[in-house]
N, CA, C, O and CB atoms as a CASP TS submission, in Angstrom:
PFRMAT TS
TARGET T0000
AUTHOR 0000-0000-0000
METHOD Language model
MODEL 1
PARENT N/A
ATOM      1  N   MET     1       5.472 -53.481  38.835  1.00  0.00           N
ATOM      2  CA  MET     1       6.016 -53.940  37.624  1.00  0.00           C
ATOM      3  C   MET     1       5.767 -54.966  36.493  1.00  0.00           C
ATOM      4  O   MET     1       6.536 -55.488  35.687  1.00  0.00           O
ATOM      5  CB  MET     1       6.881 -54.180  37.939  1.00  0.00           C
ATOM      6  N   LEU     2       4.636 -55.063  36.669  1.00  0.00           N
ATOM      7  CA  LEU     2       3.334 -55.810  35.286  1.00  0.00           C
ATOM      8  C   LEU     2       2.557 -54.595  35.031  1.00  0.00           C
ATOM      9  O   LEU     2       2.029 -54.306  33.957  1.00  0.00           O
ATOM     10  CB  LEU     2       1.922 -57.324  35.898  1.00  0.00           C
ATOM     11  N   LYS     3       2.529 -53.754  36.354  1.00  0.00           N
ATOM     12  CA  LYS     3       1.686 -52.698  35.418  1.00  0.00           C
ATOM     13  C   LYS     3       2.078 -52.238  34.301  1.00  0.00           C
ATOM     14  O   LYS     3       1.310 -52.202  33.341  1.00  0.00           O
ATOM     15  CB  LYS     3       1.431 -51.584  35.957  1.00  0.00           C
ATOM     16  N   ASP     4       3.585 -51.724  34.216  1.00  0.00           N
ATOM     17  CA  ASP     4       4.605 -51.394  33.208  1.00  0.00           C
ATOM     18  C   ASP     4       4.513 -51.547  31.931  1.00  0.00           C
ATOM     19  O   ASP     4       4.421 -50.759  30.990  1.00  0.00           O
ATOM     20  CB  ASP     4       5.569 -51.936  33.398  1.00  0.00           C
ATOM     21  N   ARG     5       4.573 -53.324  32.081  1.00  0.00           N
ATOM     22  CA  ARG     5       4.543 -54.239  31.350  1.00  0.00           C
ATOM     23  C   ARG     5       3.458 -53.907  30.621  1.00  0.00           C
ATOM     24  O   ARG     5       3.622 -53.192  29.632  1.00  0.00           O
ATOM     25  CB  ARG     5       4.582 -55.388  31.914  1.00  0.00           C
ATOM     26  N   ILE     6       2.506 -54.241  30.881  1.00  0.00           N
ATOM     27  CA  ILE     6       0.807 -54.344  30.369  1.00  0.00           C
ATOM     28  C   ILE     6       0.902 -52.611  29.888  1.00  0.00           C
ATOM     29  O   ILE     6       0.719 -52.506  28.675  1.00  0.00           O
ATOM     30  CB  ILE     6      -0.755 -54.835  32.048  1.00  0.00           C
ATOM     31  N   LYS     7       1.131 -51.358  30.537  1.00  0.00           N
ATOM     32  CA  LYS     7       0.739 -50.074  29.471  1.00  0.00           C
ATOM     33  C   LYS     7       1.639 -50.043  28.723  1.00  0.00           C
ATOM     34  O   LYS     7       1.321 -49.204  27.881  1.00  0.00           O
ATOM     35  CB  LYS     7       0.572 -48.631  29.951  1.00  0.00           C
ATOM     36  N   ASN     8       3.134 -50.664  28.353  1.00  0.00           N
ATOM     37  CA  ASN     8       3.917 -50.890  27.754  1.00  0.00           C
ATOM     38  C   ASN     8       3.295 -51.300  26.298  1.00  0.00           C
ATOM     39  O   ASN     8       3.264 -50.583  25.297  1.00  0.00           O
ATOM     40  CB  ASN     8       4.649 -51.677  28.470  1.00  0.00           C
ATOM     41  N   LEU     9       2.685 -52.978  26.469  1.00  0.00           N
ATOM     42  CA  LEU     9       1.665 -53.661  25.529  1.00  0.00           C
ATOM     43  C   LEU     9       0.560 -52.823  24.800  1.00  0.00           C
ATOM     44  O   LEU     9       0.248 -52.694  23.616  1.00  0.00           O
ATOM     45  CB  LEU     9       0.934 -54.674  26.328  1.00  0.00           C
ATOM     46  N   PHE    10       0.036 -52.241  26.120  1.00  0.00           N
ATOM     47  CA  PHE    10      -0.868 -51.563  24.815  1.00  0.00           C
ATOM     48  C   PHE    10      -0.462 -49.989  23.787  1.00  0.00           C
ATOM     49  O   PHE    10      -0.810 -49.565  22.685  1.00  0.00           O
ATOM     50  CB  PHE    10      -2.391 -51.179  25.617  1.00  0.00           C
ATOM     51  N   ILE    11       0.460 -49.506  24.913  1.00  0.00           N
ATOM     52  CA  ILE    11       1.665 -48.554  23.888  1.00  0.00           C
ATOM     53  C   ILE    11       1.640 -49.094  22.387  1.00  0.00           C
ATOM     54  O   ILE    11       1.207 -48.452  21.431  1.00  0.00           O
ATOM     55  CB  ILE    11       3.519 -48.789  24.483  1.00  0.00           C
ATOM     56  N   LEU    12       2.220 -50.483  22.333  1.00  0.00           N
ATOM     57  CA  LEU    12       2.690 -50.910  21.485  1.00  0.00           C
ATOM     58  C   LEU    12       1.565 -51.539  20.656  1.00  0.00           C
ATOM     59  O   LEU    12       1.592 -51.847  19.464  1.00  0.00           O
ATOM     60  CB  LEU    12       3.669 -51.595  21.904  1.00  0.00           C
ATOM     61  N   ILE    13       0.737 -51.643  21.396  1.00  0.00           N
ATOM     62  CA  ILE    13      -0.907 -51.375  19.757  1.00  0.00           C
ATOM     63  C   ILE    13      -1.314 -50.486  19.399  1.00  0.00           C
ATOM     64  O   ILE    13      -1.749 -50.357  18.255  1.00  0.00           O
ATOM     65  CB  ILE    13      -2.414 -51.748  19.808  1.00  0.00           C
ATOM     66  N   LEU    14      -1.297 -49.473  20.388  1.00  0.00           N
ATOM     67  CA  LEU    14      -1.861 -47.977  19.780  1.00  0.00           C
ATOM     68  C   LEU    14      -0.563 -47.365  18.952  1.00  0.00           C
ATOM     69  O   LEU    14      -0.491 -46.139  18.861  1.00  0.00           O
ATOM     70  CB  LEU    14      -2.379 -46.726  21.215  1.00  0.00           C
ATOM     71  N   PHE    15       0.235 -48.003  18.482  1.00  0.00           N
ATOM     72  CA  PHE    15       1.719 -47.737  17.522  1.00  0.00           C
ATOM     73  C   PHE    15       1.431 -48.652  16.526  1.00  0.00           C
ATOM     74  O   PHE    15       1.678 -48.206  15.406  1.00  0.00           O
ATOM     75  CB  PHE    15       3.385 -48.113  18.261  1.00  0.00           C
ATOM     76  N   MET    16       0.949 -49.890  16.549  1.00  0.00           N
ATOM     77  CA  MET    16       0.796 -50.284  16.080  1.00  0.00           C
ATOM     78  C   MET    16      -0.496 -50.193  14.916  1.00  0.00           C
ATOM     79  O   MET    16      -0.308 -50.372  13.713  1.00  0.00           O
ATOM     80  CB  MET    16       1.116 -50.807  16.749  1.00  0.00           C
ATOM     81  N   ILE    17      -1.844 -49.877  15.533  1.00  0.00           N
ATOM     82  CA  ILE    17      -2.926 -49.266  15.089  1.00  0.00           C
ATOM     83  C   ILE    17      -2.808 -48.292  14.525  1.00  0.00           C
ATOM     84  O   ILE    17      -3.643 -48.064  13.650  1.00  0.00           O
ATOM     85  CB  ILE    17      -3.656 -49.059  15.798  1.00  0.00           C
ATOM     86  N   ILE    18      -1.685 -47.252  14.782  1.00  0.00           N
ATOM     87  CA  ILE    18      -1.540 -46.059  13.784  1.00  0.00           C
ATOM     88  C   ILE    18      -0.868 -45.815  13.278  1.00  0.00           C
ATOM     89  O   ILE    18      -0.822 -44.652  12.876  1.00  0.00           O
ATOM     90  CB  ILE    18      -1.612 -45.164  13.938  1.00  0.00           C
ATOM     91  N   VAL    19       0.566 -47.149  12.793  1.00  0.00           N
ATOM     92  CA  VAL    19       1.505 -47.201  11.617  1.00  0.00           C
ATOM     93  C   VAL    19      -0.478 -47.969  10.538  1.00  0.00           C
ATOM     94  O   VAL    19      -1.067 -47.661   9.502  1.00  0.00           O
ATOM     95  CB  VAL    19       3.603 -48.765  12.014  1.00  0.00           C
ATOM     96  N   ASP    20      -0.614 -48.602  11.239  1.00  0.00           N
ATOM     97  CA  ASP    20      -1.385 -49.783  10.454  1.00  0.00           C
ATOM     98  C   ASP    20      -3.011 -48.442   9.574  1.00  0.00           C
ATOM     99  O   ASP    20      -3.721 -48.448   8.568  1.00  0.00           O
ATOM    100  CB  ASP    20      -2.163 -51.529  12.205  1.00  0.00           C
ATOM    101  N   GLY    21      -2.890 -47.931  10.281  1.00  0.00           N
ATOM    102  CA  GLY    21      -4.184 -46.757  10.109  1.00  0.00           C
ATOM    103  C   GLY    21      -3.413 -46.178   8.878  1.00  0.00           C
ATOM    104  O   GLY    21      -3.866 -46.338   7.744  1.00  0.00           O
ATOM    105  N   PHE    22      -2.259 -45.513   9.104  1.00  0.00           N
ATOM    106  CA  PHE    22      -1.476 -44.677   8.091  1.00  0.00           C
ATOM    107  C   PHE    22      -1.146 -45.370   6.801  1.00  0.00           C
ATOM    108  O   PHE    22      -0.979 -44.780   5.734  1.00  0.00           O
ATOM    109  CB  PHE    22      -0.172 -44.222   8.689  1.00  0.00           C
ATOM    110  N   ILE    23      -1.050 -46.914   7.015  1.00  0.00           N
ATOM    111  CA  ILE    23      -0.539 -47.841   5.756  1.00  0.00           C
ATOM    112  C   ILE    23      -2.144 -47.814   5.176  1.00  0.00           C
ATOM    113  O   ILE    23      -2.135 -47.657   3.955  1.00  0.00           O
ATOM    114  CB  ILE    23       0.286 -49.734   6.213  1.00  0.00           C
ATOM    115  N   TYR    24      -2.940 -47.879   5.505  1.00  0.00           N
ATOM    116  CA  TYR    24      -4.260 -48.313   5.430  1.00  0.00           C
ATOM    117  C   TYR    24      -4.857 -47.093   4.150  1.00  0.00           C
ATOM    118  O   TYR    24      -5.295 -47.201   3.004  1.00  0.00           O
ATOM    119  CB  TYR    24      -5.065 -48.261   7.169  1.00  0.00           C
ATOM    120  N   TYR    25      -4.497 -45.600   5.376  1.00  0.00           N
ATOM    121  CA  TYR    25      -4.898 -44.458   4.137  1.00  0.00           C
ATOM    122  C   TYR    25      -4.144 -44.520   3.235  1.00  0.00           C
ATOM    123  O   TYR    25      -4.810 -44.636   2.206  1.00  0.00           O
ATOM    124  CB  TYR    25      -4.889 -43.021   4.408  1.00  0.00           C
ATOM    125  N   LYS    26      -3.002 -44.507   3.005  1.00  0.00           N
ATOM    126  CA  LYS    26      -2.270 -44.447   1.596  1.00  0.00           C
ATOM    127  C   LYS    26      -2.414 -45.307   0.475  1.00  0.00           C
ATOM    128  O   LYS    26      -2.506 -45.024  -0.720  1.00  0.00           O
ATOM    129  CB  LYS    26      -1.032 -44.545   1.764  1.00  0.00           C
ATOM    130  N   THR    27      -2.418 -46.468   1.090  1.00  0.00           N
ATOM    131  CA  THR    27      -2.556 -47.680   0.232  1.00  0.00           C
ATOM    132  C   THR    27      -4.227 -48.008  -0.293  1.00  0.00           C
ATOM    133  O   THR    27      -4.740 -48.356  -1.356  1.00  0.00           O
ATOM    134  CB  THR    27      -1.938 -48.983   1.183  1.00  0.00           C
ATOM    135  N   GLY    28      -4.671 -47.720   0.934  1.00  0.00           N
ATOM    136  CA  GLY    28      -5.884 -48.065   0.271  1.00  0.00           C
ATOM    137  C   GLY    28      -6.544 -49.882   0.741  1.00  0.00           C
ATOM    138  O   GLY    28      -7.604 -50.509   0.744  1.00  0.00           O
ATOM    139  N   SER    29      -5.417 -50.032   1.007  1.00  0.00           N
ATOM    140  CA  SER    29      -5.725 -51.073   1.903  1.00  0.00           C
ATOM    141  C   SER    29      -5.197 -51.497   2.540  1.00  0.00           C
ATOM    142  O   SER    29      -4.425 -50.658   3.003  1.00  0.00           O
ATOM    143  CB  SER    29      -6.020 -51.825   1.672  1.00  0.00           C
ATOM    144  N   LEU    30      -4.919 -53.334   3.395  1.00  0.00           N
ATOM    145  CA  LEU    30      -3.575 -53.047   4.361  1.00  0.00           C
ATOM    146  C   LEU    30      -3.876 -54.748   4.396  1.00  0.00           C
ATOM    147  O   LEU    30      -4.996 -55.253   4.473  1.00  0.00           O
ATOM    148  CB  LEU    30      -3.612 -51.768   6.173  1.00  0.00           C
ATOM    149  N   SER    31      -2.534 -55.505   4.317  1.00  0.00           N
ATOM    150  CA  SER    31      -2.030 -56.548   3.815  1.00  0.00           C
ATOM    151  C   SER    31      -2.203 -57.259   4.886  1.00  0.00           C
ATOM    152  O   SER    31      -2.181 -56.669   5.966  1.00  0.00           O
ATOM    153  CB  SER    31      -0.791 -56.493   3.265  1.00  0.00           C
ATOM    154  N   SER    32      -2.479 -59.106   4.836  1.00  0.00           N
ATOM    155  CA  SER    32      -2.475 -60.078   6.047  1.00  0.00           C
ATOM    156  C   SER    32      -1.777 -59.982   6.159  1.00  0.00           C
ATOM    157  O   SER    32      -1.460 -60.448   7.254  1.00  0.00           O
ATOM    158  CB  SER    32      -2.718 -61.173   6.279  1.00  0.00           C
ATOM    159  N   GLU    33      -0.641 -59.375   5.418  1.00  0.00           N
ATOM    160  CA  GLU    33       0.885 -59.980   6.063  1.00  0.00           C
ATOM    161  C   GLU    33       1.278 -59.041   7.155  1.00  0.00           C
ATOM    162  O   GLU    33       2.115 -59.185   8.046  1.00  0.00           O
ATOM    163  CB  GLU    33       2.278 -60.008   4.864  1.00  0.00           C
ATOM    164  N   THR    34       0.449 -58.008   6.870  1.00  0.00           N
ATOM    165  CA  THR    34       1.193 -56.753   7.644  1.00  0.00           C
ATOM    166  C   THR    34      -0.054 -56.917   9.529  1.00  0.00           C
ATOM    167  O   THR    34       0.189 -56.465  10.648  1.00  0.00           O
ATOM    168  CB  THR    34       0.838 -54.573   6.224  1.00  0.00           C
ATOM    169  N   ILE    35      -0.988 -57.548   9.140  1.00  0.00           N
ATOM    170  CA  ILE    35      -1.834 -57.906  10.215  1.00  0.00           C
ATOM    171  C   ILE    35      -1.105 -59.090  11.167  1.00  0.00           C
ATOM    172  O   ILE    35      -1.199 -59.164  12.392  1.00  0.00           O
ATOM    173  CB  ILE    35      -3.251 -58.395   9.575  1.00  0.00           C
ATOM    174  N   ILE    36      -0.300 -60.063  10.219  1.00  0.00           N
ATOM    175  CA  ILE    36       0.495 -61.064  11.134  1.00  0.00           C
ATOM    176  C   ILE    36       1.566 -61.057  11.682  1.00  0.00           C
ATOM    177  O   ILE    36       1.898 -61.848  12.566  1.00  0.00           O
ATOM    178  CB  ILE    36       0.691 -61.952  10.729  1.00  0.00           C
ATOM    179  N   ASN    37       2.430 -59.914  11.102  1.00  0.00           N
ATOM    180  CA  ASN    37       3.395 -59.720  11.225  1.00  0.00           C
ATOM    181  C   ASN    37       3.179 -58.427  12.423  1.00  0.00           C
ATOM    182  O   ASN    37       4.149 -58.101  13.107  1.00  0.00           O
ATOM    183  CB  ASN    37       4.016 -59.619   9.895  1.00  0.00           C
ATOM    184  N   ASP    38       2.041 -57.845  12.575  1.00  0.00           N
ATOM    185  CA  ASP    38       1.440 -57.229  13.932  1.00  0.00           C
ATOM    186  C   ASP    38       1.344 -58.268  15.556  1.00  0.00           C
ATOM    187  O   ASP    38       1.864 -57.986  16.636  1.00  0.00           O
ATOM    188  CB  ASP    38      -0.254 -56.809  13.426  1.00  0.00           C
ATOM    189  N   ILE    39       0.579 -59.368  15.237  1.00  0.00           N
ATOM    190  CA  ILE    39       0.673 -60.517  15.842  1.00  0.00           C
ATOM    191  C   ILE    39       2.009 -61.043  16.477  1.00  0.00           C
ATOM    192  O   ILE    39       2.202 -61.557  17.579  1.00  0.00           O
ATOM    193  CB  ILE    39       0.243 -61.322  14.976  1.00  0.00           C
ATOM    194  N   PHE    40       2.789 -60.787  15.549  1.00  0.00           N
ATOM    195  CA  PHE    40       3.758 -62.005  15.790  1.00  0.00           C
ATOM    196  C   PHE    40       4.728 -60.779  16.572  1.00  0.00           C
ATOM    197  O   PHE    40       5.474 -61.219  17.448  1.00  0.00           O
ATOM    198  CB  PHE    40       4.511 -63.054  14.124  1.00  0.00           C
ATOM    199  N   VAL    41       4.760 -59.713  16.393  1.00  0.00           N
ATOM    200  CA  VAL    41       5.478 -58.914  17.464  1.00  0.00           C
ATOM    201  C   VAL    41       5.039 -58.505  18.537  1.00  0.00           C
ATOM    202  O   VAL    41       5.859 -58.095  19.358  1.00  0.00           O
ATOM    203  CB  VAL    41       5.878 -57.958  17.115  1.00  0.00           C
ATOM    204  N   ILE    42       3.207 -58.487  18.959  1.00  0.00           N
ATOM    205  CA  ILE    42       2.649 -58.824  20.272  1.00  0.00           C
ATOM    206  C   ILE    42       3.769 -60.011  20.953  1.00  0.00           C
ATOM    207  O   ILE    42       4.632 -59.841  21.814  1.00  0.00           O
ATOM    208  CB  ILE    42       0.952 -59.452  20.043  1.00  0.00           C
ATOM    209  N   GLY    43       3.330 -61.413  20.106  1.00  0.00           N
ATOM    210  CA  GLY    43       3.417 -62.544  20.489  1.00  0.00           C
ATOM    211  C   GLY    43       5.421 -62.937  20.850  1.00  0.00           C
ATOM    212  O   GLY    43       5.957 -63.888  21.418  1.00  0.00           O
ATOM    213  N   VAL    44       5.889 -61.916  20.315  1.00  0.00           N
ATOM    214  CA  VAL    44       7.591 -61.879  20.311  1.00  0.00           C
ATOM    215  C   VAL    44       7.662 -61.033  21.942  1.00  0.00           C
ATOM    216  O   VAL    44       8.395 -61.286  22.898  1.00  0.00           O
ATOM    217  CB  VAL    44       8.482 -60.699  18.589  1.00  0.00           C
ATOM    218  N   TYR    45       6.783 -60.150  21.815  1.00  0.00           N
ATOM    219  CA  TYR    45       6.542 -59.353  23.464  1.00  0.00           C
ATOM    220  C   TYR    45       6.597 -59.976  24.857  1.00  0.00           C
ATOM    221  O   TYR    45       7.318 -59.854  25.848  1.00  0.00           O
ATOM    222  CB  TYR    45       5.128 -58.811  23.585  1.00  0.00           C
ATOM    223  N   LEU    46       5.169 -60.934  24.395  1.00  0.00           N
ATOM    224  CA  LEU    46       4.178 -61.131  25.583  1.00  0.00           C
ATOM    225  C   LEU    46       5.480 -62.248  26.222  1.00  0.00           C
ATOM    226  O   LEU    46       5.866 -62.308  27.389  1.00  0.00           O
ATOM    227  CB  LEU    46       2.210 -61.910  25.118  1.00  0.00           C
ATOM    228  N   ILE    47       6.060 -63.214  24.824  1.00  0.00           N
ATOM    229  CA  ILE    47       7.242 -64.242  25.807  1.00  0.00           C
ATOM    230  C   ILE    47       8.077 -63.942  26.231  1.00  0.00           C
ATOM    231  O   ILE    47       8.678 -64.516  27.139  1.00  0.00           O
ATOM    232  CB  ILE    47       7.887 -65.175  25.431  1.00  0.00           C
ATOM    233  N   THR    48       8.480 -62.538  25.474  1.00  0.00           N
ATOM    234  CA  THR    48       9.962 -61.978  26.018  1.00  0.00           C
ATOM    235  C   THR    48       9.553 -61.355  27.856  1.00  0.00           C
ATOM    236  O   THR    48      10.435 -61.256  28.710  1.00  0.00           O
ATOM    237  CB  THR    48      10.622 -60.280  24.663  1.00  0.00           C
ATOM    238  N   CYS    49       7.970 -60.990  28.131  1.00  0.00           N
ATOM    239  CA  CYS    49       7.869 -60.604  29.280  1.00  0.00           C
ATOM    240  C   CYS    49       7.806 -62.009  30.074  1.00  0.00           C
ATOM    241  O   CYS    49       7.961 -61.999  31.295  1.00  0.00           O
ATOM    242  CB  CYS    49       6.727 -59.630  29.408  1.00  0.00           C
ATOM    243  N   PHE    50       7.627 -62.965  29.526  1.00  0.00           N
ATOM    244  CA  PHE    50       7.525 -64.126  30.394  1.00  0.00           C
ATOM    245  C   PHE    50       8.534 -64.294  30.912  1.00  0.00           C
ATOM    246  O   PHE    50       8.784 -64.347  32.116  1.00  0.00           O
ATOM    247  CB  PHE    50       7.187 -65.235  29.914  1.00  0.00           C
ATOM    248  N   ILE    51       9.750 -64.475  29.306  1.00  0.00           N
ATOM    249  CA  ILE    51      11.405 -65.067  29.961  1.00  0.00           C
ATOM    250  C   ILE    51      11.033 -64.096  31.318  1.00  0.00           C
ATOM    251  O   ILE    51      10.334 -64.402  32.284  1.00  0.00           O
ATOM    252  CB  ILE    51      13.384 -64.478  28.791  1.00  0.00           C
ATOM    253  N   ILE    52      11.561 -63.157  31.117  1.00  0.00           N
ATOM    254  CA  ILE    52      11.836 -62.099  32.226  1.00  0.00           C
ATOM    255  C   ILE    52      11.415 -62.323  33.257  1.00  0.00           C
ATOM    256  O   ILE    52      12.004 -62.657  34.285  1.00  0.00           O
ATOM    257  CB  ILE    52      11.440 -60.940  32.075  1.00  0.00           C
ATOM    258  N   TYR    53       9.949 -62.091  32.986  1.00  0.00           N
ATOM    259  CA  TYR    53       9.293 -63.025  34.804  1.00  0.00           C
ATOM    260  C   TYR    53       9.690 -63.905  35.376  1.00  0.00           C
ATOM    261  O   TYR    53       9.417 -63.827  36.574  1.00  0.00           O
ATOM    262  CB  TYR    53       8.086 -63.719  34.975  1.00  0.00           C
ATOM    263  N   VAL    54      10.465 -65.121  34.983  1.00  0.00           N
ATOM    264  CA  VAL    54      10.641 -66.208  35.340  1.00  0.00           C
ATOM    265  C   VAL    54      11.733 -66.255  35.610  1.00  0.00           C
ATOM    266  O   VAL    54      11.890 -67.162  36.427  1.00  0.00           O
ATOM    267  CB  VAL    54      10.313 -66.999  34.710  1.00  0.00           C
ATOM    268  N   ILE    55      13.226 -65.448  35.227  1.00  0.00           N
ATOM    269  CA  ILE    55      14.348 -65.332  35.268  1.00  0.00           C
ATOM    270  C   ILE    55      14.039 -64.127  36.415  1.00  0.00           C
ATOM    271  O   ILE    55      14.816 -63.802  37.312  1.00  0.00           O
ATOM    272  CB  ILE    55      15.103 -65.161  33.863  1.00  0.00           C
ATOM    273  N   SER    56      12.940 -63.652  36.200  1.00  0.00           N
ATOM    274  CA  SER    56      13.229 -62.950  38.008  1.00  0.00           C
ATOM    275  C   SER    56      12.593 -63.367  39.166  1.00  0.00           C
ATOM    276  O   SER    56      12.804 -62.919  40.294  1.00  0.00           O
ATOM    277  CB  SER    56      12.824 -61.462  38.218  1.00  0.00           C
ATOM    278  N   LYS    57      11.728 -64.328  38.826  1.00  0.00           N
ATOM    279  CA  LYS    57      11.636 -65.084  40.000  1.00  0.00           C
ATOM    280  C   LYS    57      12.625 -66.043  40.376  1.00  0.00           C
ATOM    281  O   LYS    57      12.107 -65.879  41.481  1.00  0.00           O
ATOM    282  CB  LYS    57      10.559 -65.691  39.977  1.00  0.00           C
ATOM    283  N   LYS    58      13.279 -66.647  40.508  1.00  0.00           N
ATOM    284  CA  LYS    58      14.381 -67.310  40.214  1.00  0.00           C
ATOM    285  C   LYS    58      15.526 -66.882  41.183  1.00  0.00           C
ATOM    286  O   LYS    58      16.126 -67.529  42.042  1.00  0.00           O
ATOM    287  CB  LYS    58      14.687 -67.099  38.806  1.00  0.00           C
ATOM    288  N   LYS    59      15.629 -65.717  40.813  1.00  0.00           N
ATOM    289  CA  LYS    59      16.153 -65.000  41.066  1.00  0.00           C
ATOM    290  C   LYS    59      16.000 -64.610  43.027  1.00  0.00           C
ATOM    291  O   LYS    59      16.772 -64.585  43.986  1.00  0.00           O
ATOM    292  CB  LYS    59      15.772 -64.181  39.967  1.00  0.00           C
ATOM    293  N   SER    60      14.812 -64.415  42.825  1.00  0.00           N
ATOM    294  CA  SER    60      14.373 -63.892  44.540  1.00  0.00           C
ATOM    295  C   SER    60      14.231 -65.405  45.431  1.00  0.00           C
ATOM    296  O   SER    60      13.942 -65.393  46.627  1.00  0.00           O
ATOM    297  CB  SER    60      12.415 -62.863  44.602  1.00  0.00           C
TER
END
């Protein structure tokens, strides 16, 4: 289960890199807000995974 979460995290990061690259290609610059939003999304993903991990440990 941990391997799936790590794989999903890498897919999420790869998708963000592709989208940010497209934004940079189209506009010629990358806003710091975009990078902060990417970091926020990764943080929310990690917190969600941690909460799911804690809940699944309590059930066992």
